[in-house]
matplotlib code that plots the C-alpha trace (Angstrom):
import matplotlib.pyplot as plt

x = [-15.4, -12.1, -10.9, -7.4, -6.4, -7.7, -5.9, -2.6, -2.9, -3.8, -0.8, 1.6, 0.5, 1.5, 5.0, 7.6, 8.6, 12.0, 10.5, 12.0, 10.6, 11.6, 9.6, 6.6, 6.9, 7.2, 4.0, 2.2, 3.6, 2.3, -1.2, -1.3, -0.2, -2.7, -5.5, -4.6, -4.3, -7.8, -9.3, -7.7, -9.0, -12.5, -12.3, -11.2, -7.8, -5.9, -3.7, -3.8, -1.2, 0.1, 0.7, 2.4, 4.7, 5.7, 6.4, 8.5, 10.6, 11.4, 13.0]
y = [2.3, 2.0, -1.5, -2.6, -2.6, 0.9, 2.1, 0.6, 2.2, 5.6, 5.4, 4.2, 6.9, 9.6, 8.3, 10.2, 8.7, 8.0, 5.6, 2.2, -1.2, -0.8, 2.5, 0.8, -2.3, 0.0, 1.9, -1.4, -2.7, 0.4, 0.0, -3.6, -2.8, 0.1, -2.1, -4.9, -2.5, -1.0, -4.5, -5.4, -2.3, -3.0, -6.5, -5.0, -6.7, -3.9, -3.4, -0.6, 2.2, 0.7, -2.7, -0.9, 0.9, -2.3, -3.9, -1.0, -1.1, -4.7, -3.7]
z = [-7.6, -9.4, -10.2, -9.2, -12.9, -13.3, -10.2, -11.4, -14.8, -13.3, -10.9, -13.6, -16.0, -13.5, -13.4, -15.5, -18.8, -17.3, -14.7, -14.7, -13.8, -10.2, -10.0, -11.4, -9.2, -6.1, -7.0, -7.4, -4.1, -2.3, -3.9, -2.7, 0.8, 1.2, -0.2, 2.3, 5.1, 4.4, 4.2, 7.6, 9.2, 7.8, 9.4, 12.7, 12.4, 14.0, 17.1, 19.7, 19.8, 23.0, 21.3, 18.4, 20.7, 22.4, 19.1, 18.0, 21.2, 20.4, 17.1]

ax = plt.figure().add_subplot(projection="3d")
ax.plot(x, y, z, "-o")
ax.set_aspect("equal")
plt.show()
């Protein structure tokens, strides 16, 4: 299993040489959100599609 550091290095190394700090931070942000989402799903901390639709209508 890939460590967080290894995953970050892998993702950053795929960015073009012209990538700026915002590009790097965005990629790290996405890694963090996906990791937290997977952990929440494993805990069963999810909502139904119906609940999601209700939430979206409130936007």
